[in-house]
Phi, psi and omega in degrees: 000145180284158177299144180289135175250109182306143179268162178302141181300322179295321178294317178300317177301322178296320176297318178300316179298317179299322178292317180300324181269358183052045182301141170250128186206148176286119184236141174246135178208165176259126175291162181305329180274003178095352179294134177281127182244154178208134178194158172268105188251159172257123178286131184242306186198172174238148174218156186224067176283141175051033176079000176259142182253135183232146170266127173263127187213176173238136178289173178296344178259008178085006180279143179291142178232149174224107188243125177293130187301324181283001175261354179281129184262327185298147167270126184264152188272064177230000000 
């Protein structure tokens, strides 16, 4: 896995707001193996183990997701 690249503070604030509102949004991201992923997810929470930041979410099928923030490609509407 590549080194974590911290995201902009304003973008991080937007992720926090999306989690507080349980936003559902179409998101594109790169999986750890480089595969491009896309789904309409529900934002749930953020976590920061070992200095890396992750979005905890639910897929459109209700499955749990854990997406590294610097792997998200989509511009989110906040």
